[in-house]
N, C-alpha and C positions, 0 to 999 in steps of 0.2 A: 567542485568546488563551490557551484553555487547552491548543492545541498549545505553545505557549512556554511554561507553565508546563509541563507533560510533559517539552520536552524539557530543560529545566529541572532535572528532577527523573532524568531519566535520566541526568546529567553527574554530576551531585553523588552518584547510585547508581555509578555505576561508579568514580568517585573513591573514595565508602567503598571497593568491592570492591579496590579496587589496596589500601589505606592498609590493613586487611584480608590482605590477600598478606604485604605488607612485614611483617607484628608475625608473623604466622604461622613465613617465614622467619628470625626473630630467635629466634626457642623459645620466646615469647611472644604466641600470640594472642590479639587484642581481638575477642569474639563481637559480641559489641556492633556495628562496624562491620560482618560480615558479614553482619546477622539485618535493617540498615537500609538496608545498601546493599542489600541483595535485596527491603525491604521500598520503595522509591521507585523502584528499576530498572522496577517490575512495575506501579508508580500510575504511572509518568511515561507507561507502553511503556499502559497503560490508559486515558488522557489521550489520548494523542495519536491510538489507535486511535476514540475514542469521537468526536475534533473532526475527524475528515477528512471535505473535501468528496466530496460521489456524482460519480460519473465521468461524467461529460456523453458521451452517445452522439458519435462519430462520424461523420457524417454524410460526410465528404468523403474517408474512407478506400478505401475498397471503388467511388466513382464512375466509374470506367472498365468496372471489369467487371456494372457495374447498366446501366450506357452499354447494352456490350454486348449485356449478357442481352434486354433488352428489346429490340434490334434485334432478334436470333435470335425475338421469340416474336413478334414486328410481320411479319416475312418470314412466318413459320410460317404466322398467321390469312392475311393477303396469299395467298400461295400457296394457302389451303384453302378462302377468295372466289374465288378465279379458280374451281377446281376445278367450286365450285358450277353454276356461268354456262355 
């Protein structure tokens, strides 16, 4: 829920910054829009950042590589067992 509110603040902050730049082009800058826009933008980014879900480890990513390494280590142990006999 916090991430949705954070996204809302980000959008409103961006809109306020656009309004500030439009008023700046009209040679009547309204700095209230500028400061409110940046405040809401940073607040929104902070809220989205704090409410993100932790990354789950992806065990299937290197499954083929792990199997290959396990087979290689198994072959080495088999070879060393044969040499000991």
